[in-house]
C-alpha positions in Angstrom: 0.0 0.0 0.0 1.3 3.4 -0.8 2.3 5.7 2.1 -0.2 8.5 1.3 -3.1 6.0 1.2 -2.0 4.2 4.4 -1.6 7.5 6.3 -5.1 8.7 5.4 -6.6 5.3 6.1 -5.3 5.1 9.7 -5.9 8.7 10.7 -9.4 9.1 9.2 -12.2 8.4 11.7 -14.8 5.7 10.8 -17.6 7.1 8.6 -15.6 10.2 7.5 -14.7 11.1 3.9 -11.2 12.3 3.1 -10.3 15.3 1.1 -9.1 14.4 -2.4 -5.5 13.3 -2.3 -3.0 12.2 -4.9 -0.7 9.2 -5.1 1.5 7.8 -7.8 -1.7 5.9 -9.0 -3.8 9.1 -9.4 -6.4 10.9 -7.3 -8.4 9.3 -4.5 -11.2 10.0 -2.0 -11.2 7.6 0.9 -14.1 6.6 3.2 -13.3 4.4 6.2 -16.3 2.2 6.8 -14.8 0.1 9.7 -11.6 -0.6 11.5 -10.5 -4.0 12.7 -7.9 -4.9 15.2 -4.9 -6.8 13.8 -4.8 -10.5 14.6 -5.2 -14.0 13.3 -8.4 -15.0 11.5 -10.1 -18.4 12.2 -10.6 -21.0 9.6 -14.3 -20.3 9.6 -13.7 -16.6 8.9 -11.4 -17.4 5.9 -12.9 -20.5 4.3 -15.7 -18.8 2.4 -13.7 -15.9 1.0 -10.9 -18.2 0.1 -13.2 -20.6 -1.7 -14.7 -17.7 -3.7 -11.2 -16.6 -4.6 -10.1 -20.0 -5.8 -13.3 -20.5 -7.8 -12.8 -17.1 -9.5 -9.2 -18.0 -10.5 -10.4 -21.4 -11.9 -13.2 -19.7 -13.9 -10.7 -17.2 -15.3 -8.3 -20.0 -16.3 -11.2 -22.0 -17.9 -12.4 -19.0 -19.9 -8.9 -18.1 -21.1 -8.4 -21.7 -22.2 -11.8 -21.7 -24.1 -10.8 -18.4 -25.8 -7.4 -19.7 -26.8 -8.9 -22.9 -28.2 -11.6 -21.0 -30.1 -8.9 -18.7 -31.6 -7.1 -21.7 -33.1 -10.0 -22.4 -35.4 -10.6 -18.8 -36.5 -9.2 -16.8 -39.4 -8.6 -13.4 -37.8 -7.7 -10.5 -40.1 -7.2 -6.9 -39.1 -8.7 -4.8 -41.9 -7.8 -1.3 -40.7 -4.4 0.3 -40.2 -2.8 0.3 -36.8 -3.3 3.6 -35.0 -0.2 5.5 -33.9 -2.1 8.2 -32.0 -1.2 11.1 -34.2 -3.8 10.6 -36.9 -7.0 12.6 -36.9 -10.3 11.5 -38.4 -11.0 12.9 -41.9 -14.0 14.8 -40.6 -12.2 16.4 -37.6 -12.9 20.0 -37.2 -10.1 22.6 -37.7 -8.7 23.0 -34.2 -8.2 26.8 -34.8 -11.8 27.3 -36.1 -14.5 28.9 -34.0 -17.1 26.5 -32.6 -20.4 26.3 -34.6 -23.6 27.9 -33.2 -26.4 25.4 -32.5 -28.2 26.7 -35.7 -25.1 26.0 -37.8 -24.6 22.5 -36.3 -28.2 21.2 -36.9 -29.0 20.0 -40.4 -32.1 21.4 -42.0 
């Protein structure tokens, strides 16, 4: 966990909403809904979440395998040029032009 996030999480009272703050991952707003004391969880507390996690991972692997198998039998062709990010659509407005009024935008 990044330091900025951890500091806010431990100092903010339960139920309070933080001011927006920035980390290396972007902007965040934090709400602390509960605080738990550190300690060891029992098998009963962990078995259901762990089972859901394992099932989710198995489903993801099965779907990935199905997609990989389906792709083997497909003839995939890319029919458009790869975008480099510096092209503009042919109908893009002149960036230096004044915006159109609503009357000019609407076709008659």
